[in-house]
C-alpha positions in Angstrom: 19.5 -23.5 30.1 21.2 -26.7 30.2 22.4 -25.8 26.6 23.6 -22.5 27.8 25.4 -24.1 30.8 27.0 -26.8 28.8 28.2 -24.0 26.4 29.9 -22.2 29.4 31.1 -25.2 31.0 32.5 -27.2 28.0 33.8 -23.9 26.4 36.0 -22.8 29.3 37.5 -26.2 29.2 38.0 -26.0 25.4 39.7 -22.7 25.9 42.1 -24.2 28.4 42.9 -26.6 25.8 44.1 -23.8 23.2 47.6 -23.5 24.5 48.3 -20.2 22.7 44.9 -18.4 23.7 45.3 -19.9 27.2 48.8 -18.1 27.3 47.4 -14.8 26.1 44.4 -14.9 28.7 47.1 -15.6 31.7 49.3 -12.7 30.1 46.3 -10.6 30.5 44.8 -11.6 34.0 47.8 -13.2 35.5 48.0 -16.7 36.9 45.6 -16.2 39.8 43.1 -14.1 37.8 43.0 -16.6 35.0 42.1 -19.3 37.5 39.7 -17.4 39.5 37.7 -16.6 36.3 38.1 -19.8 34.9 36.9 -21.4 38.2 33.9 -19.1 38.4 33.0 -19.7 34.9 33.2 -23.4 35.2 31.2 -23.5 38.2 28.7 -21.2 36.9 28.4 -23.5 33.7 27.9 -26.9 35.9 25.4 -25.2 38.0 23.4 -23.9 35.0 23.7 -27.3 33.4 22.7 -29.4 36.1 19.7 -26.7 37.2 18.7 -26.8 33.2 18.9 -30.6 33.1 16.4 -30.7 36.0 14.1 -28.2 34.6 14.0 -30.1 31.3 13.5 -33.4 32.8 10.8 -32.0 34.9 8.9 -30.8 32.0 8.9 -34.4 30.6 11.4 -34.3 27.4 10.5 -36.4 24.6 11.5 -40.2 24.9 13.4 -40.8 22.0 13.7 -44.5 22.9 13.3 -46.9 25.8 16.4 -48.6 26.8 16.2 -52.3 27.4 16.6 -53.3 31.1 19.9 -55.4 30.1 21.5 -51.7 29.0 20.5 -50.3 32.6 22.6 -53.3 34.2 25.3 -52.7 31.7 25.5 -49.1 32.9 25.7 -49.8 36.6 28.7 -52.2 35.7 30.4 -49.5 33.6 29.8 -47.0 36.5 31.9 -49.3 38.6 34.9 -48.6 36.3 34.0 -45.2 35.9 34.4 -44.8 39.5 37.7 -46.4 39.9 39.0 -44.2 37.1 38.0 -41.2 38.5 39.7 -42.0 41.7 42.7 -43.2 39.7 43.3 -39.8 38.3 44.3 -38.5 41.6 46.2 -41.5 43.0 49.7 -42.7 41.6 48.9 -46.0 40.1 49.3 -48.6 37.5 45.9 -47.9 36.5 46.6 -44.3 36.0 49.7 -45.0 33.9 47.9 -47.3 31.9 45.1 -45.0 31.3 47.0 -42.0 30.6 44.1 -39.7 31.5 41.8 -41.8 33.7 39.8 -38.6 34.6 38.7 -38.3 30.8 38.6 -42.3 30.6 36.1 -42.2 33.7 34.2 -39.3 32.1 33.7 -41.1 28.8 32.7 -44.4 30.8 30.2 -42.3 32.8 28.5 -40.6 29.6 28.5 -43.8 27.7 26.9 -45.7 30.7 24.4 -43.0 31.0 23.8 -42.8 27.5 22.9 -46.6 27.5 20.4 -46.3 30.5 18.4 -43.1 29.3 16.4 -42.5 26.4 15.0 -39.0 26.8 16.1 -35.9 25.0 17.6 -34.0 27.8 19.6 -37.1 29.0 20.9 -37.8 25.4 22.0 -34.2 24.9 23.6 -33.8 28.0 25.8 -37.3 28.0 26.3 -36.9 24.2 28.0 -33.4 24.8 30.0 -34.3 27.6 31.1 -37.5 25.8 32.0 -35.4 22.5 33.9 -33.0 25.0 35.8 -35.7 26.4 36.8 -37.3 23.2 37.9 -33.9 22.0 39.9 -33.5 25.1 41.6 -36.5 25.0 42.8 -36.1 21.2 43.9 -32.2 22.2 46.2 -33.7 25.1 47.6 -36.5 22.9 48.4 -33.5 20.3 50.0 -31.7 22.8 52.0 -34.4 24.1 50.8 -34.4 27.8 53.3 -36.0 30.1 52.0 -39.3 31.7 53.4 -40.0 35.0 55.4 -43.5 35.3 53.7 -46.2 37.1 55.0 -46.6 40.8 56.9 -49.6 42.1 54.0 -51.2 44.3 50.5 -51.8 43.7 49.2 -49.8 46.7 47.8 -47.1 44.8 46.0 -49.5 42.6 44.3 -50.8 45.7 43.6 -47.3 46.7 41.8 -46.5 43.4 39.9 -49.6 43.7 38.5 -49.3 47.2 38.0 -45.6 46.7 36.3 -46.1 43.5 34.1 -48.8 45.0 33.2 -46.3 47.8 32.7 -43.7 45.3 30.4 -46.0 43.4 28.3 -46.7 46.7 28.1 -43.1 47.5 26.7 -42.3 44.1 24.4 -45.3 43.7 22.9 -45.4 47.2 23.0 -41.7 48.3 23.4 -39.2 45.6 21.5 -40.6 42.9 18.2 -41.4 45.0 18.4 -38.3 47.1 20.0 -35.4 44.9 19.1 -36.5 41.3 15.7 -38.1 42.4 16.2 -41.3 40.6 17.1 -44.6 42.4 19.3 -46.8 40.5 19.4 -49.7 43.0 
């Protein structure tokens, strides 16, 4: 189920990077129809991936390797940066301008951090798939010549990105991970 969810979720994102095919779909479905169908498929794929991941981990997937404790600490540090990049994607800042596509940088950092901290087959499959897609999408954006927003004059957006990223990190580490994922990281 997780693999099917990944194919659906990542598949719709790959389709959106194929501009000619995307334009044909928008022509056939209309802008609203395309966005609605895209959103429905992406959300369904994400839910299937999450549910399938939980099922796979509950079955006790094969442990491919046992990460040393130092890599778990490194993963916690990398997640601080990933959270800042996630927030910076939505705030005009020097961070956003410098990273060009901070959401993808954050996603790659998130996937790498989780690859370092987990050694089971389910985790390795999920995080490698997401990392591979994020690398593909970054290359796709570069080839398309995606527009990068200029940096603002002040550093207020950077402060918002850092403070918001730290707040997101706290929420993920102390609430989401232990109570939703069921794996305390602190």
